[in-house]
C-alpha positions in Angstrom: 0.0 0.0 0.0 1.2 3.6 -0.4 3.1 5.0 2.5 0.5 6.8 4.6 1.3 10.3 5.9 -1.0 9.9 9.0 -2.4 7.3 11.3 -5.7 8.1 13.2 -6.7 6.0 16.2 -9.9 5.4 17.9 -9.4 5.8 21.7 -11.2 3.2 23.8 -10.2 -0.4 23.2 -7.6 0.8 20.7 -5.2 3.1 22.6 -6.6 2.3 26.1 -8.9 -0.5 27.4 -11.6 -0.3 30.0 -11.5 -4.1 30.6 -10.1 -5.0 34.0 -9.9 -8.7 34.9 -9.9 -7.8 38.6 -13.1 -5.7 38.2 -15.8 -6.3 40.8 -19.4 -5.1 40.3 -20.5 -2.1 42.4 -23.9 -0.9 43.0 -25.3 0.7 39.8 -26.2 4.4 39.7 -29.8 3.5 39.5 -29.7 1.4 42.7 -27.7 4.0 44.5 -30.2 6.7 43.6 -33.2 4.4 44.3 -34.4 4.8 40.7 -35.9 1.7 38.9 -33.4 0.2 36.4 -35.9 0.4 33.5 -36.4 4.1 34.0 -32.7 4.9 34.5 -31.8 2.9 31.4 -34.5 4.6 29.3 -33.1 8.0 30.2 -29.5 6.9 29.7 -30.2 5.5 26.2 -32.3 8.5 25.2 -29.5 10.9 26.0 -26.7 9.0 24.3 -26.6 11.1 21.2 -26.6 14.3 23.3 -23.8 13.0 25.5 -21.7 12.2 22.5 -22.2 15.4 20.6 -22.5 18.1 23.3 -21.1 19.0 26.7 -23.7 17.3 28.8 -23.0 17.0 32.5 -23.3 13.5 33.9 -25.0 14.8 37.0 -27.8 16.3 34.9 -28.5 12.9 33.4 -28.8 11.5 36.9 -31.1 14.3 37.9 -33.2 13.7 34.8 -33.5 10.0 35.8 -34.7 11.1 39.2 -37.3 13.4 37.8 -38.5 10.6 35.5 -38.9 8.4 38.5 -40.7 11.1 40.5 -37.9 11.1 43.0 -37.5 14.3 44.9 -34.0 15.7 44.5 -33.3 16.8 48.0 -30.0 17.3 49.8 -29.6 13.5 50.3 -30.1 12.8 46.7 -27.9 15.6 45.6 -25.1 14.2 47.8 -25.5 10.8 46.1 -25.4 12.4 42.6 -22.2 14.2 43.5 -20.7 10.9 44.8 -21.7 9.1 41.6 -20.1 11.8 39.5 -16.8 11.4 41.5 -17.1 7.6 41.0 -17.6 7.9 37.3 -14.7 10.4 36.9 -12.4 8.0 38.8 -13.5 4.9 36.8 -13.1 6.7 33.5 -9.6 8.0 34.5 -8.4 4.6 35.3 -7.5 3.4 31.8 -5.4 6.5 31.3 -3.3 5.8 34.4 -1.5 2.7 33.1 -1.2 2.8 29.3 0.0 -0.4 27.7 3.7 -0.1 26.9 3.2 -1.7 23.5 0.9 1.2 22.5 3.4 3.8 23.6 6.2 2.0 21.8 4.1 1.9 18.6 3.4 5.6 18.8 7.1 6.4 19.4 8.0 4.3 16.3 5.4 6.0 14.2 6.6 9.4 15.2 10.2 8.4 14.5 9.1 7.3 11.0 7.5 10.7 10.3 3.8 9.9 10.6 1.3 12.5 11.8 -0.8 11.1 14.5 -4.5 11.7 15.4 -7.2 10.5 17.8 -10.8 10.3 16.8 -13.2 9.3 19.6 -16.9 9.2 20.3 -17.0 10.2 23.9 -18.8 12.2 26.6 -17.1 15.0 28.4 -16.5 13.0 31.7 -15.1 10.0 29.8 -12.0 11.9 28.7 -11.6 14.3 31.5 -8.3 12.6 32.4 -6.9 12.8 28.9 -4.7 15.8 29.4 -2.8 13.9 32.2 -2.4 10.8 30.2 1.0 9.8 28.8 -0.8 9.5 25.5 -1.7 13.1 25.1 1.8 14.4 24.1 2.1 12.0 21.1 -0.7 13.4 19.0 -0.9 16.2 16.4 -4.6 16.4 16.6 -7.3 15.1 18.9 -11.0 15.1 17.9 -13.6 14.3 20.6 -17.1 14.0 19.4 -18.7 16.0 22.3 -16.5 19.0 21.3 -17.3 19.1 17.6 -21.0 18.2 17.6 -21.0 15.0 15.6 -19.8 11.4 16.0 -18.5 8.5 14.1 -19.5 7.3 11.5 -20.6 10.8 10.4 -18.3 11.7 7.5 -17.8 15.2 9.0 -15.8 13.9 11.9 -13.4 12.1 9.7 -13.0 15.2 7.6 -12.4 17.2 10.8 -9.4 15.1 11.8 -8.0 15.2 8.3 -8.2 19.0 8.3 -6.5 19.1 11.7 -3.6 16.9 10.5 -3.3 18.7 7.2 -3.7 15.5 5.2 -6.2 14.1 2.7 -8.2 11.0 3.6 -6.5 8.8 1.1 -3.2 9.3 3.0 -4.7 8.2 6.3 -4.7 4.8 8.0 -7.5 4.5 10.5 -7.2 2.0 13.4 -10.1 1.2 15.7 -11.8 -1.7 17.5 -14.9 -1.3 15.3 -17.5 0.2 17.5 -20.0 2.8 16.2 -19.5 1.5 12.7 -16.2 3.5 12.7 -14.3 1.2 10.3 -17.0 1.4 7.6 -17.2 5.1 8.2 -13.5 5.5 7.8 -13.6 3.5 4.5 -16.4 5.6 3.2 -14.4 8.7 4.1 -11.5 7.4 1.9 -9.2 6.2 4.7 -7.6 2.7 4.9 -9.2 1.0 8.0 -7.7 -1.7 10.3 -9.4 -3.3 13.2 -7.5 -3.3 16.5 -7.9 -6.6 18.4 -5.1 -6.4 20.9 -7.4 -5.3 23.7 -10.7 -6.8 22.5 -9.2 -10.3 22.4 -8.6 -10.0 26.2 -12.3 -9.6 26.9 -14.5 -12.5 27.9 -16.1 -14.2 24.9 -19.6 -13.1 25.7 -18.5 -9.4 25.4 -16.7 -10.0 22.1 -19.4 -11.8 20.2 -21.3 -8.7 19.3 -18.2 -7.3 17.6 -17.7 -10.1 15.1 -20.2 -9.1 12.4 -19.4 -5.4 12.2 -15.7 -6.2 11.9 -16.0 -8.5 9.0 -14.1 -7.4 5.9 -11.5 -5.3 7.7 -8.0 -6.5 8.2 -7.3 -7.4 11.9 -4.3 -6.4 13.9 -3.5 -8.7 16.8 -0.9 -6.5 18.3 0.4 -2.9 18.0 3.5 -4.3 16.3 1.4 -5.6 13.4 0.4 -2.1 12.5 4.0 -1.1 12.1 4.6 -4.2 9.9 1.6 -3.2 7.7 2.9 0.3 7.3 6.5 -0.6 6.4 
């Protein structure tokens, strides 16, 4: 393939993973608030697009769920909401605290070889609050978070935005992602060369991986960060 001038990465399950084999379930936000799961889940799903494409405060979603359940938001509930916000920020920061050394080595090698590097992520504001403190942040020439720009993958505008930020045309970009949000097909439609990152996904239990299989068909798989370097040689 022609030597690409830029590599654009998805963030979650590509540069960092949220899977923790030592994870233990904690009480859900719904149960901590005293809101029925069905009501909380309906509100959460209904606000997904807003969360991905605007600066929506997680605490406001919690308050909306309380209102939907006719739960009075008094001082006690407000304290729970603040606690849940702190819990979520801590949970979402965790993947950024210990970035896989293979990923950092891959980025260093790409940088040495002259590639421009970008990040393109569908995310809510609290999900990437810890990004500036991550060892990843300094490696990238452009970072596009969906909540900041107002549209999300696979919208063609978000691929165009990262190309503009990097100063490259789409046909000179390799896109690497785990495949969520139809991102690989979106990258291909935008004119990029897509690869599916499996180095984190393959660590997840099978029941969590099964739903990924169909949407990843037809895209070359990378089993380790080193494989990307081999493809780009």
